[in-house]
Structures are given as structure tokens and as C-alpha cells.
TIRO-2110 file (N, C-alpha, C; in Angstrom, 1 decimal):
// TIRO-2110
-19.5, 58.7, -253.4, N, 1, A
-18.6, 57.9, -252.6, CA, 1, A
-19.2, 56.8, -252.3, C, 1, A
-18.9, 55.4, -252.5, N, 2, A
-19.6, 54.3, -252.1, CA, 2, A
-18.9, 53.7, -250.8, C, 2, A
-19.6, 53.4, -250.0, N, 3, A
-19.2, 52.5, -248.6, CA, 3, A
-19.7, 51.3, -248.5, C, 3, A
-18.7, 50.2, -248.3, N, 4, A
-19.2, 48.7, -248.1, CA, 4, A
-19.8, 48.6, -246.7, C, 4, A
-20.9, 48.6, -246.4, N, 5, A
-21.1, 48.2, -244.7, CA, 5, A
-20.9, 46.8, -244.8, C, 5, A
-20.1, 46.5, -243.5, N, 6, A
-19.9, 45.1, -243.5, CA, 6, A
-21.3, 44.1, -243.2, C, 6, A
-22.3, 44.8, -242.8, N, 7, A
-23.5, 43.9, -242.8, CA, 7, A
-24.2, 44.1, -244.0, C, 7, A
-24.6, 44.9, -244.7, N, 8, A
-25.4, 45.3, -245.7, CA, 8, A
-25.0, 45.3, -247.1, C, 8, A
-23.6, 45.5, -247.2, N, 9, A
-23.1, 45.4, -248.5, CA, 9, A
-22.7, 46.9, -248.9, C, 9, A
-22.6, 47.1, -250.4, N, 10, A
-22.1, 48.2, -250.6, CA, 10, A
-23.1, 49.4, -250.9, C, 10, A
-23.2, 50.5, -250.4, N, 11, A
-24.1, 51.5, -250.3, CA, 11, A
-23.5, 53.0, -250.5, C, 11, A
-24.5, 53.8, -251.1, N, 12, A
-24.1, 55.1, -251.2, CA, 12, A
-24.0, 55.8, -249.8, C, 12, A
-22.9, 56.9, -249.9, N, 13, A
-22.3, 57.3, -248.9, CA, 13, A
-23.7, 58.1, -248.1, C, 13, A
-24.6, 58.8, -248.6, N, 14, A
-25.8, 59.3, -248.2, CA, 14, A
-26.6, 58.6, -247.1, C, 14, A
-26.5, 57.4, -247.2, N, 15, A
-27.0, 56.6, -246.2, CA, 15, A
-26.3, 56.7, -244.9, C, 15, A
-25.1, 57.2, -244.8, N, 16, A
-24.3, 57.1, -243.4, CA, 16, A
-24.3, 58.7, -243.0, C, 16, A
-23.9, 58.6, -241.8, N, 17, A
-23.7, 59.8, -241.1, CA, 17, A
-22.2, 60.0, -240.6, C, 17, A
-21.4, 60.8, -241.0, N, 18, A
-20.2, 61.0, -240.7, CA, 18, A
-19.8, 61.4, -239.3, C, 18, A
-19.3, 60.8, -238.4, N, 19, A
-19.0, 61.2, -237.0, CA, 19, A
-17.7, 61.8, -237.0, C, 19, A
-16.8, 61.5, -237.7, N, 20, A
-15.3, 62.0, -237.7, CA, 20, A
-14.3, 61.3, -237.4, C, 20, A
-12.9, 61.6, -237.3, N, 21, A
-11.8, 60.6, -237.2, CA, 21, A
-12.2, 59.9, -236.0, C, 21, A
-11.9, 58.6, -236.4, N, 22, A
-12.0, 57.6, -235.4, CA, 22, A
-11.4, 57.6, -234.0, C, 22, A
-11.3, 58.5, -233.4, N, 23, A
-10.6, 58.9, -232.1, CA, 23, A
-11.2, 58.3, -231.1, C, 23, A
-12.7, 58.0, -231.1, N, 24, A
-13.3, 57.4, -230.0, CA, 24, A
-12.5, 56.2, -229.6, C, 24, A
-12.1, 55.3, -230.7, N, 25, A
-11.4, 54.2, -230.7, CA, 25, A
-10.2, 54.3, -230.0, C, 25, A
-9.8, 55.4, -229.9, N, 26, A
-8.2, 55.6, -229.2, CA, 26, A
-7.9, 56.8, -228.2, C, 26, A
-9.1, 56.7, -227.6, N, 27, A
-9.2, 57.5, -226.6, CA, 27, A
-8.1, 57.3, -225.4, C, 27, A
-7.7, 58.3, -224.6, N, 28, A
-6.6, 58.0, -223.5, CA, 28, A
-7.5, 57.3, -222.4, C, 28, A
-6.4, 56.7, -221.4, N, 29, A
-7.3, 56.2, -220.1, CA, 29, A
-7.7, 57.3, -219.4, C, 29, A
-8.8, 56.9, -218.4, N, 30, A
-9.3, 58.2, -217.9, CA, 30, A
-8.3, 59.0, -216.7, C, 30, A
-7.2, 58.3, -216.5, N, 31, A
-6.4, 58.9, -215.6, CA, 31, A
-4.9, 59.4, -216.1, C, 31, A
-5.3, 59.8, -217.6, N, 32, A
-3.8, 60.0, -218.4, CA, 32, A
-3.5, 61.1, -218.5, C, 32, A
-4.3, 62.4, -217.8, N, 33, A
-3.8, 63.6, -217.5, CA, 33, A
-4.5, 64.6, -218.4, C, 33, A
-4.6, 65.8, -217.7, N, 34, A
-5.2, 66.9, -218.6, CA, 34, A
-4.6, 67.0, -220.1, C, 34, A
-3.2, 67.1, -220.1, N, 35, A
-2.5, 67.4, -221.6, CA, 35, A
-3.3, 66.2, -222.4, C, 35, A
-3.1, 65.1, -222.3, N, 36, A
-3.5, 63.7, -223.1, CA, 36, A
-5.1, 64.2, -223.4, C, 36, A
-5.9, 64.5, -222.4, N, 37, A
-7.4, 64.7, -222.9, CA, 37, A
-7.4, 66.2, -223.8, C, 37, A
-6.9, 67.0, -223.4, N, 38, A
-6.7, 68.4, -224.1, CA, 38, A
-6.4, 67.8, -225.6, C, 38, A
-5.3, 67.2, -226.0, N, 39, A
-5.0, 66.9, -227.4, CA, 39, A
-6.1, 65.9, -227.9, C, 39, A
-6.9, 64.9, -227.3, N, 40, A
-7.7, 64.1, -227.8, CA, 40, A
-8.9, 64.7, -228.2, C, 40, A
-9.3, 65.8, -227.3, N, 41, A
-10.6, 66.6, -227.4, CA, 41, A
-10.5, 67.7, -228.6, C, 41, A
-9.5, 68.3, -228.5, N, 42, A
-9.4, 69.6, -229.2, CA, 42, A
-8.5, 69.7, -230.4, C, 42, A
-7.5, 68.7, -230.4, N, 43, A
-6.4, 68.6, -231.8, CA, 43, A
-6.7, 67.8, -232.7, C, 43, A
-7.0, 68.4, -233.8, N, 44, A
-7.2, 67.5, -235.0, CA, 44, A
-6.4, 67.6, -236.2, C, 44, A
-5.9, 66.5, -236.9, N, 45, A
-5.2, 66.7, -238.1, CA, 45, A
-6.2, 66.6, -239.2, C, 45, A
-5.4, 67.4, -240.0, N, 46, A
-6.1, 67.4, -241.5, CA, 46, A
-5.4, 66.7, -242.7, C, 46, A
-5.0, 65.3, -242.5, N, 47, A
-4.0, 64.8, -243.5, CA, 47, A
-4.6, 64.7, -244.7, C, 47, A
-3.7, 64.9, -245.8, N, 48, A
-3.9, 64.6, -247.1, CA, 48, A
-3.4, 63.1, -247.3, C, 48, A
-4.2, 62.3, -247.8, N, 49, A
-3.8, 60.8, -247.7, CA, 49, A
-5.0, 59.9, -246.9, C, 49, A
-4.2, 58.9, -246.2, N, 50, A
-5.3, 58.0, -245.3, CA, 50, A
-5.6, 58.6, -244.2, C, 50, A
-7.0, 58.2, -243.9, N, 51, A
-7.7, 58.5, -242.9, CA, 51, A
-8.3, 57.6, -242.3, C, 51, A
-8.8, 57.5, -240.9, N, 52, A
-9.5, 56.3, -240.4, CA, 52, A
-10.8, 57.3, -239.8, C, 52, A
-12.0, 56.9, -240.2, N, 53, A
-13.2, 57.7, -239.7, CA, 53, A
-14.0, 56.8, -239.2, C, 53, A
-14.9, 57.6, -238.4, N, 54, A
-16.3, 56.6, -237.9, CA, 54, A
-17.5, 57.2, -238.6, C, 54, A
-18.2, 56.3, -238.9, N, 55, A
-19.6, 56.2, -239.6, CA, 55, A
-20.7, 55.6, -239.2, C, 55, A
-22.0, 56.4, -239.2, N, 56, A
-22.9, 55.5, -238.9, CA, 56, A
-23.7, 55.2, -239.9, C, 56, A
-24.3, 54.0, -239.8, N, 57, A
-25.1, 53.5, -241.2, CA, 57, A
-26.8, 53.9, -240.7, C, 57, A
-26.9, 55.3, -240.8, N, 58, A
-28.3, 55.6, -240.2, CA, 58, A
-29.4, 54.9, -241.2, C, 58, A
-29.3, 55.2, -242.7, N, 59, A
-30.4, 54.7, -243.5, CA, 59, A
-30.2, 53.1, -243.4, C, 59, A
-29.8, 52.5, -242.8, N, 60, A
-29.4, 51.3, -243.0, CA, 60, A
-29.6, 50.3, -241.7, C, 60, A
-28.7, 49.4, -241.5, N, 61, A
-28.8, 48.7, -240.2, CA, 61, A
-28.2, 49.4, -238.6, C, 61, A
-27.8, 50.5, -239.0, N, 62, A
-27.7, 51.2, -237.7, CA, 62, A
-26.4, 50.8, -237.1, C, 62, A
-25.2, 50.3, -237.8, N, 63, A
-23.9, 49.9, -237.4, CA, 63, A
-23.0, 51.2, -237.4, C, 63, A
-21.9, 51.2, -236.4, N, 64, A
-21.1, 52.1, -236.5, CA, 64, A
-20.1, 51.2, -237.3, C, 64, A
-19.3, 51.9, -238.2, N, 65, A
-18.4, 51.5, -239.0, CA, 65, A
-17.1, 52.3, -239.1, C, 65, A
-16.1, 51.6, -239.0, N, 66, A
-14.5, 52.4, -239.3, CA, 66, A
-14.3, 52.4, -240.6, C, 66, A
-14.3, 53.4, -241.2, N, 67, A
-13.8, 53.4, -242.7, CA, 67, A
-12.2, 53.8, -242.9, C, 67, A
-11.6, 53.4, -243.4, N, 68, A
-10.1, 53.6, -243.7, CA, 68, A
-10.4, 54.0, -245.3, C, 68, A
-9.8, 55.7, -245.4, N, 69, A
-10.2, 56.0, -246.9, CA, 69, A
-9.1, 56.8, -247.2, C, 69, A
-8.7, 57.3, -248.3, N, 70, A
-7.7, 58.2, -248.9, CA, 70, A
-8.5, 59.6, -249.1, C, 70, A
-7.9, 60.6, -248.5, N, 71, A
-8.8, 62.0, -248.8, CA, 71, A
-8.4, 62.7, -250.1, C, 71, A
-7.4, 62.2, -250.8, N, 72, A
-6.7, 62.6, -251.9, CA, 72, A
-7.8, 62.1, -252.9, C, 72, A
-7.6, 60.8, -253.3, N, 73, A
-8.1, 59.9, -254.1, CA, 73, A
-10.0, 59.8, -254.1, C, 73, A
-10.2, 59.9, -252.7, N, 74, A
-11.6, 59.6, -252.1, CA, 74, A
-11.9, 58.0, -252.4, C, 74, A
-10.7, 57.2, -252.3, N, 75, A
-10.8, 55.9, -252.5, CA, 75, A
-11.2, 55.1, -251.2, C, 75, A
-12.1, 54.3, -250.8, N, 76, A
-12.2, 53.6, -249.8, CA, 76, A
-11.5, 52.5, -249.3, C, 76, A
-10.4, 52.4, -248.7, N, 77, A
-9.5, 51.2, -248.8, CA, 77, A
-10.1, 50.0, -247.8, C, 77, A
-10.8, 50.1, -246.6, N, 78, A
-11.4, 49.5, -245.9, CA, 78, A
-12.5, 49.9, -244.9, C, 78, A
-13.2, 48.8, -244.6, N, 79, A
-14.4, 49.1, -243.8, CA, 79, A
-14.6, 47.9, -242.7, C, 79, A
-14.9, 48.3, -241.5, N, 80, A
-15.3, 47.0, -240.6, CA, 80, A
-16.0, 47.8, -239.5, C, 80, A
-16.9, 47.0, -238.9, N, 81, A
-17.6, 47.3, -237.9, CA, 81, A
-16.6, 48.0, -236.7, C, 81, A
-17.2, 48.9, -236.0, N, 82, A
-16.3, 49.5, -235.0, CA, 82, A
-15.9, 48.9, -233.8, C, 82, A
-16.6, 47.7, -233.3, N, 83, A
-16.7, 47.0, -232.4, CA, 83, A
-15.7, 46.0, -232.6, C, 83, A
-15.3, 45.7, -233.9, N, 84, A
-14.2, 44.8, -234.2, CA, 84, A
-12.8, 45.6, -234.7, C, 84, A
-12.8, 47.0, -234.9, N, 85, A
-11.5, 47.6, -235.1, CA, 85, A
-10.5, 47.7, -234.0, C, 85, A
-10.9, 47.6, -232.8, N, 86, A
-10.0, 47.8, -231.7, CA, 86, A
-9.4, 49.1, -231.8, C, 86, A
-8.5, 49.2, -230.6, N, 87, A
-7.7, 50.6, -230.7, CA, 87, A
-6.7, 50.7, -231.6, C, 87, A
END
């Protein structure tokens, strides 16, 4: 799989560290309550299709990147810097 770093260009995925679903960008408010935080921390989807993941460009520029990809075809649909991705 090839991932396009917004700063460095297209690279092999072995340059990146996979953090998981980009949930850190969608975290609940601090006072959201125990149920909201329980779901955020412990419940994970395992979709067949489009996902939004957080990757770290460890062997490159050190940027955190949100990668939108298809888990069925392994196609990378979009990449952007995590700071620009928003919630």
C-alpha cells in the first residue's frame, strides 16, 4: 500500500506507524459522561469499506496524517494532515 504524505509525497506504507481509527479527532467533550467515554475508549467498529485512520510518518517528516481508505480494495481515497482534518 502507498500513502501520500501531504508534506513528503507518495511513500510506501512501511514508513508510517498505524495508530488506528481517527477517533482522537472525534473525542467527546470532557464532561460528556461515562457512557460516551466508555464507547469512545472501548467500542470499535470493524467496517468493510471506507475508514478514516490516523497514521504517523515515522520514517519521514514526523507528521500525523488522517488517511481515508477502503478496507476491501485497500485503495487510499484521501490523505490530509491531522491538524487540518478537524472533527
